[in-house]
C-alpha positions in Angstrom: -0.1 0.0 0.3 2.8 2.3 0.6 4.5 1.9 -2.6 0.9 2.9 -4.5 0.9 6.2 -2.7 4.6 6.9 -3.9 3.6 6.3 -7.6 3.0 9.1 -10.5 -0.7 8.5 -10.3 -1.4 9.1 -6.7 0.2 13.1 -6.6 -1.8 15.9 -7.2 -2.3 17.3 -10.5 -0.5 21.0 -10.7 -2.3 23.7 -12.9 -0.8 24.1 -16.1 1.2 27.4 -16.4 -0.3 30.5 -17.7 1.2 32.3 -20.3 2.9 35.4 -19.9 0.5 38.7 -20.9 1.9 41.2 -22.8 2.6 44.5 -20.6 0.5 47.7 -22.0 1.9 50.6 -22.2 1.0 53.3 -19.7 -0.3 56.7 -21.3 2.2 59.7 -20.5 1.1 60.5 -16.8 0.7 64.4 -16.8 1.7 66.8 -14.1 -1.3 68.2 -12.2 -0.9 71.9 -12.6 -0.4 73.2 -8.7 -2.3 76.3 -9.2 -5.4 74.9 -9.9 -5.0 72.3 -7.0 -4.2 75.3 -4.9 -7.9 77.1 -6.2 -9.6 74.1 -5.8 -8.2 73.4 -1.9 -8.9 76.7 -1.7 -12.5 77.2 -2.4 -13.4 73.4 -0.7 -12.2 75.4 2.8 -13.9 78.2 2.4 -17.1 76.2 1.5 -16.1 74.3 4.4 -15.5 77.3 7.3 -18.7 79.2 5.7 -20.7 75.6 6.7 -19.3 75.6 10.3 -20.1 79.0 10.6 -23.7 78.1 9.9 -23.6 75.3 12.2 -21.8 77.3 14.7 -24.6 79.7 14.6 -28.0 77.0 14.8 -26.2 75.4 17.3 -26.3 71.3 18.3 -29.3 70.3 19.0 -31.2 68.3 16.5 -34.1 70.2 14.6 -37.4 68.2 13.3 -37.0 68.0 9.2 -40.5 67.9 8.6 -41.5 71.4 9.7 -38.6 73.4 8.0 -35.7 72.9 9.9 -36.7 75.6 12.6 -36.1 75.9 15.8 -39.4 77.4 17.3 -42.3 74.8 17.4 -45.8 75.8 17.1 -48.9 75.1 19.0 -48.8 75.9 22.8 -45.5 77.4 22.8 -46.3 79.3 20.1 -49.1 80.8 22.1 -47.0 81.4 25.0 -44.4 83.1 23.1 -46.7 85.6 21.1 -48.6 86.2 24.7 -48.6 90.2 25.7 -48.2 89.5 29.1 -45.0 87.3 28.7 -43.0 89.4 26.2 -43.5 92.1 29.0 -42.4 90.1 31.9 -39.3 88.8 30.0 -38.3 92.5 28.6 -38.7 93.6 32.3 -36.4 90.8 33.9 -33.6 90.7 31.3 -33.5 94.6 31.6 -33.3 93.5 36.1 -30.7 91.2 35.0 -28.8 93.6 32.6 -28.2 96.6 35.3 -27.4 94.3 38.6 -24.9 92.8 36.0 -23.6 96.0 35.3 -23.3 96.5 38.7 -19.9 94.7 39.2 -16.9 97.1 38.4 -13.7 95.4 37.6 -11.1 98.0 38.1 -11.9 98.5 41.7 -11.5 94.8 42.2 -7.8 95.0 40.3 -6.5 97.6 42.9 -8.7 96.8 46.2 -7.2 95.6 49.7 -8.0 92.5 50.8 -10.9 93.8 53.3 -12.1 95.8 50.0 -12.1 92.5 48.3 -13.8 90.7 51.3 -16.7 93.6 51.0 -16.7 93.3 47.1 -17.4 89.4 48.0 -20.2 89.9 49.9 -21.6 92.5 47.8 -21.6 90.3 44.9 -23.2 87.2 47.2 -26.4 89.6 48.1 -27.1 90.9 44.4 -26.6 87.1 43.3 -29.3 86.0 46.1 -31.6 89.2 45.1 -31.0 88.3 41.3 -32.1 84.4 41.9 -34.8 85.8 44.1 -36.1 88.0 41.3 -35.6 85.1 38.9 -37.9 82.9 41.1 -40.4 85.6 41.6 -40.5 85.8 37.6 -40.7 82.3 37.1 -43.4 82.4 39.1 -45.4 85.0 36.8 -44.6 83.3 34.0 -46.0 79.9 34.9 -49.3 81.6 36.6 -49.9 83.5 33.3 -49.0 79.5 31.2 -51.5 78.6 33.4 -54.1 81.0 32.4 -53.3 80.8 28.8 -54.0 76.4 29.4 -57.1 77.6 31.0 -58.3 80.2 28.2 -57.1 77.8 25.7 -58.5 74.6 27.0 -60.0 71.4 24.9 -63.1 71.0 26.0 -63.9 67.9 23.9 -64.6 65.4 26.6 -67.6 67.9 28.0 -69.1 67.9 23.8 -68.7 64.2 23.9 -70.6 64.1 27.2 -73.1 66.9 26.1 -73.9 64.7 23.2 -77.1 62.8 23.5 -77.0 59.2 22.7 -79.0 58.3 19.5 -78.9 62.0 18.3 
């Protein structure tokens, strides 16, 4: 049996050698125009820079594409935004916050001694507390107004359905 494995019949057949392919002539490589490439790169960079600037303005939030990709929604939020009393509250709070923010004098801080800095810190802490109280009061007023708007535009569908008499 061992002699049968070493005979010519027992060997694995080898594929026939492939004929050599003739090498194709390659076309002459043209040198690329350096100025043209620079111009295209500059245009691409400018386009990218413009898009990135737009993205920074838009922000990172995901917008609903079906609604035209606008930031402001519709429905109840629009009622609140367009409400005159809420706009008035918002403007008043912004004015008060701006007035309070501008009260700190940075130049006085640079030249101040330790005692003066301590007094300035206490003053800042007091103004921050006052601002927080104003913010809470403002929030309460806005929430109260939103509740009023909800009541005003309440959907009375259940009352209408219950009011319908069966069989009519």
